[in-house]
C-alpha positions in Angstrom: 6.6 -35.5 -93.0 7.5 -37.3 -89.8 4.6 -38.1 -87.6 4.7 -36.7 -84.0 4.8 -39.3 -81.3 3.7 -38.2 -77.8 6.0 -39.1 -74.9 4.5 -42.3 -73.4 5.7 -41.2 -70.0 4.2 -37.7 -70.2 1.6 -38.3 -67.5 4.1 -39.8 -65.1 6.3 -36.8 -65.9 3.4 -34.4 -65.2 2.9 -36.0 -61.8 6.6 -35.3 -61.0 6.3 -31.7 -62.3 3.2 -31.2 -60.2 5.1 -32.5 -57.2 7.7 -29.9 -58.0 5.1 -27.1 -58.2 3.6 -28.4 -54.9 7.0 -28.1 -53.2 7.7 -24.6 -54.5 4.4 -23.2 -53.3 4.7 -25.2 -50.0 7.9 -23.3 -49.4 6.0 -20.0 -49.4 3.0 -21.0 -47.3 4.5 -23.3 -44.7 6.9 -20.5 -43.4 4.1 -18.1 -42.5 2.7 -20.0 -39.6 6.2 -20.4 -38.1 7.2 -16.7 -38.2 6.5 -15.9 -34.5 8.5 -19.0 -33.4 11.4 -18.0 -35.7 11.2 -14.5 -34.4 11.3 -15.6 -30.8 14.2 -18.1 -31.4 16.5 -16.0 -33.6 15.6 -12.5 -32.4 14.3 -11.0 -35.6 12.9 -7.5 -35.4 9.4 -6.8 -36.9 11.0 -5.4 -40.1 13.7 -8.0 -40.2 11.2 -10.7 -40.0 9.7 -9.7 -43.4 13.0 -10.5 -45.0 12.3 -14.2 -44.5 9.7 -13.7 -47.2 11.6 -11.0 -49.1 14.8 -12.9 -49.5 13.0 -15.7 -51.2 10.7 -13.5 -53.3 13.5 -11.2 -54.6 15.8 -14.1 -55.6 12.8 -15.9 -57.2 11.4 -12.9 -59.1 14.7 -11.4 -60.0 16.2 -14.5 -61.5 13.0 -16.0 -63.0 13.8 -14.6 -66.5 17.4 -15.9 -66.2 16.0 -19.3 -65.2 13.9 -19.4 -68.4 16.8 -18.4 -70.6 19.1 -21.0 -69.0 16.4 -23.6 -69.5 16.5 -22.9 -73.3 20.3 -22.9 -73.6 21.2 -25.8 -71.3 18.1 -28.0 -71.5 15.0 -27.9 -69.4 15.7 -31.2 -67.6 19.2 -30.2 -66.6 18.1 -26.8 -65.3 15.2 -28.4 -63.5 17.5 -30.9 -61.8 20.0 -28.1 -60.8 17.2 -26.1 -59.3 16.1 -29.0 -57.1 19.7 -29.6 -56.0 19.9 -26.0 -54.9 16.5 -25.9 -53.3 17.2 -29.1 -51.3 20.6 -27.9 -50.1 19.2 -24.5 -49.3 16.4 -26.0 -47.3 18.9 -28.0 -45.3 20.9 -24.8 -44.6 17.9 -22.9 -43.5 16.7 -25.7 -41.3 20.0 -25.9 -39.5 20.4 -22.1 -39.2 21.5 -20.7 -35.9 21.5 -17.1 -36.9 19.5 -14.6 -38.9 22.1 -14.3 -41.6 22.3 -18.1 -42.2 18.5 -18.4 -42.3 18.2 -15.5 -44.8 21.0 -16.9 -47.0 19.2 -20.2 -47.0 15.9 -18.5 -48.0 17.7 -16.6 -50.8 19.2 -19.8 -52.1 15.7 -21.4 -52.0 14.5 -18.6 -54.2 17.3 -19.2 -56.7 16.4 -22.9 -56.8 12.7 -22.0 -57.4 13.7 -19.5 -60.1 15.3 -22.4 -62.0 12.6 -24.9 -61.3 9.5 -22.9 -62.3 10.4 -21.9 -65.9 12.1 -25.2 -66.7 9.1 -27.2 -65.4 6.7 -25.1 -67.5 8.9 -25.6 -70.5 8.7 -29.4 -70.0 4.9 -29.3 -69.6 4.6 -27.4 -72.9 6.9 -29.8 -74.6 5.0 -32.9 -73.4 1.4 -31.6 -74.0 1.7 -28.8 -76.5 0.7 -31.1 -79.3 -2.9 -31.5 -78.0 -5.0 -28.6 -76.7 -7.3 -30.8 -74.6 -4.4 -32.6 -73.0 -2.6 -29.3 -72.4 -5.7 -27.9 -70.6 -5.9 -30.9 -68.4 -2.2 -30.7 -67.6 -2.5 -27.0 -66.6 -5.5 -27.9 -64.5 -3.4 -30.4 -62.6 -0.6 -27.9 -62.5 -2.9 -25.3 -60.9 -4.3 -27.8 -58.5 -0.8 -28.7 -57.3 0.0 -25.1 -56.6 -3.3 -24.7 -54.6 -2.6 -28.0 -52.8 0.8 -26.7 -51.8 -0.7 -23.6 -50.3 -3.3 -25.6 -48.4 -0.8 -28.2 -47.2 1.6 -25.5 -46.2 -0.7 -23.7 -43.8 -1.8 -27.0 -42.2 1.7 -28.6 -42.0 3.2 -25.3 -40.8 0.8 -25.3 -37.9 1.3 -29.0 -37.1 5.1 -28.8 -37.3 5.5 -25.6 -35.4 3.1 -26.7 -32.6 4.4 -30.3 -32.1 7.9 -30.3 -33.5 10.1 -27.2 -34.2 10.1 -24.4 -36.8 13.3 -25.8 -38.3 11.2 -28.7 -39.8 9.3 -26.3 -41.9 12.5 -26.1 -44.0 13.9 -29.6 -43.4 10.7 -31.2 -44.7 11.9 -30.2 -48.2 15.0 -32.3 -47.9 13.4 -35.8 -48.3 10.8 -34.4 -50.7 13.6 -32.9 -52.9 15.6 -36.2 -52.8 12.5 -38.1 -53.9 12.1 -35.8 -56.9 15.8 -35.9 -57.8 15.7 -39.7 -57.7 12.6 -39.9 -60.0 13.9 -37.4 -62.7 16.0 -39.8 -64.7 13.1 -42.4 -64.9 10.4 -40.1 -66.2 11.9 -37.0 -67.8 13.8 -37.4 -71.0 16.7 -35.0 -71.9 15.6 -31.7 -73.4 16.9 -30.1 -76.6 19.4 -27.2 -76.2 19.2 -24.0 -78.1 22.2 -21.8 -79.2 22.7 -18.4 -77.8 24.2 -16.3 -75.0 23.1 -15.5 -71.5 22.2 -11.9 -70.7 23.9 -11.7 -67.3 23.8 -7.9 -67.4 20.0 -8.0 -67.7 19.7 -10.5 -64.8 21.9 -8.4 -62.6 20.2 -5.0 -63.3 16.6 -6.3 -62.9 17.6 -8.2 -59.6 19.3 -5.1 -58.3 16.3 -3.0 -59.1 14.0 -5.3 -57.2 16.4 -5.4 -54.2 16.6 -1.6 -54.0 12.8 -1.3 -54.3 11.9 -3.8 -51.7 14.6 -2.5 -49.3 13.1 1.0 -49.7 9.6 -0.2 -49.0 10.7 -2.2 -45.9 12.6 0.7 -44.4 10.1 3.4 -45.0 8.5 3.0 -41.6 11.7 3.7 -39.7 13.4 6.1 -42.1 10.4 8.1 -43.4 9.1 8.4 -46.9 11.0 11.7 -47.6 14.3 10.6 -46.1 17.5 10.8 -48.3 18.0 7.0 -47.9 14.5 6.1 -49.2 14.7 8.6 -52.0 18.1 7.3 -53.0 17.0 3.7 -53.0 13.9 4.5 -55.1 16.1 6.5 -57.5 18.5 3.6 -57.8 15.7 1.1 -58.4 14.1 3.3 -61.1 17.5 3.9 -62.8 18.2 0.2 -62.8 14.8 -0.7 -64.3 15.3 1.9 -67.0 18.8 0.6 -67.8 17.3 -2.9 -67.9 14.6 -2.0 -70.4 17.0 -0.1 -72.6 19.4 -3.0 -72.6 16.6 -5.4 -73.5 15.7 -3.2 -76.4 19.2 -3.0 -77.9 20.5 -6.4 -77.2 20.4 -9.1 -80.0 19.6 -11.8 -77.5 17.7 -10.1 -74.6 16.6 -11.7 -71.4 13.1 -10.3 -72.0 12.2 -9.6 -75.6 10.0 -6.5 -75.3 8.2 -7.4 -78.5 6.2 -10.1 -76.6 4.2 -7.3 -74.9 2.6 -6.5 -78.3 0.6 -9.7 -78.0 -3.1 -9.0 -77.1 -3.9 -8.9 -73.4 -0.3 -10.0 -72.4 0.6 -6.7 -70.8 -2.8 -6.7 -68.9 -2.3 -10.3 -67.8 1.2 -9.6 -66.5 0.0 -6.5 -64.6 -2.8 -8.5 -63.0 -0.3 -11.2 -61.9 2.1 -8.6 -60.5 -0.7 -7.0 -58.5 -1.9 -10.4 -57.3 1.6 -11.2 -56.1 2.0 -7.8 -54.5 -1.2 -8.4 -52.5 -0.8 -12.1 -51.8 2.6 -12.1 -50.1 1.9 -9.3 -47.6 -1.5 -10.7 -46.9 0.1 -14.1 -46.0 2.8 -12.4 -43.9 0.5 -10.1 -41.8 -2.4 -12.6 -41.4 -0.1 -15.1 -39.7 1.3 -12.5 -37.4 -2.2 -11.1 -36.6 -3.7 -14.5 -35.8 -0.9 -15.5 -33.4 0.4 -12.2 -31.9 -2.9 -10.2 -31.8 -5.6 -12.9 -31.5 -3.4 -15.2 -29.5 -4.1 -18.3 -31.5 -1.6 -21.2 -31.4 0.4 -22.1 -34.5 -1.9 -25.1 -35.2 -5.1 -23.0 -34.8 -3.6 -20.3 -37.0 -2.9 -22.8 -39.7 -6.4 -24.3 -39.4 -7.9 -20.8 -39.6 -6.2 -20.1 -42.9 -7.0 -23.5 -44.4 -10.6 -22.7 -45.7 -9.2 -19.8 -47.8 -6.5 -22.0 -49.5 -9.0 -24.9 -49.9 -11.4 -22.6 -51.7 -8.7 -21.4 -54.0 -7.8 -25.1 -54.8 -11.5 -25.9 -55.6 -11.7 -22.9 -58.0 -8.4 -23.9 -59.6 -9.5 -27.5 -60.2 -13.1 -26.8 -61.1 -12.5 -23.7 -63.3 -9.0 -23.4 -64.6 -8.7 -26.8 -66.2 -11.8 -26.3 -68.3 -11.0 -22.7 -69.1 -7.4 -23.4 -70.2 -8.5 -26.4 -72.2 -11.0 -24.3 -74.1 -8.5 -21.5 -74.8 -5.7 -24.0 -75.7 -8.0 -25.9 -78.1 -9.0 -22.7 -79.9 -5.3 -21.7 -80.1 -4.3 -25.0 -81.5 -7.1 -24.8 -84.2 -5.8 -21.3 -85.2 -2.2 -22.5 -85.5 -3.3 -25.5 -87.5 -5.2 -23.3 -89.9 
């Protein structure tokens, strides 16, 4: 039996992957503080402003499963690199936007890039550290800390950039960061193995369409009314697409989302908790930034500083608790698999 040899560059690779996680989370948090400035410059309505977040989140969430499948079929490193090319180019487009349409297109493309980066990066982490439960726990601790650091840096940098530079730089800052990551990939990440199979494009389209219909219905409820034909039609379309997606996943030989994984203990509950957390976190981030600046009258910098304690506390919890907890669970799992 051939002895497994850990990748000697795995910790350098983890640093690069953590930098990627930092940038993806930074993209979400840094925009919030700049929302009032963007609204004043490009003339967004109150409901239209929410699409700066929605365009990113829909593309990211709707294509996340597809990103994971592409990572399996074409290799995690290749998909990771492609994701960063898209994210960097999209950030440049959004930063140079002179209209609402161009900005939203840039945000949607950023979401597509992130949907390729996140699952491929996680795949690489598992490949590099899956052989050792203790190392895997440490790796996930750093991974979580990078996400929290991205949130903390985002609210601070968003305030500094909006106050002393211009809101465009909340997007353009990704360009040099993305180029640094792309330049480092060949040096620290080795090529990934590719699996055989097909891409479930139908599943990707239906689940993304369901999310778009649902979010559009929620955003327009205030103006159209809950019982309006438009809202009822959008909700019906969203429900129908979700049902079609689930049926397709059940009957396809190579589904985008194998439904059998939900039979694993606590997986369904864990996914529900994460969905509720995301549903609460994004609106909280959106409305808090508007409240601090438009209601309380804080400057962009003061708004960013006001949100900093919350994100720093999250980072402390992630670093102090998650690494130890994941290490313990991963170690137990490794022992069970070995037995």
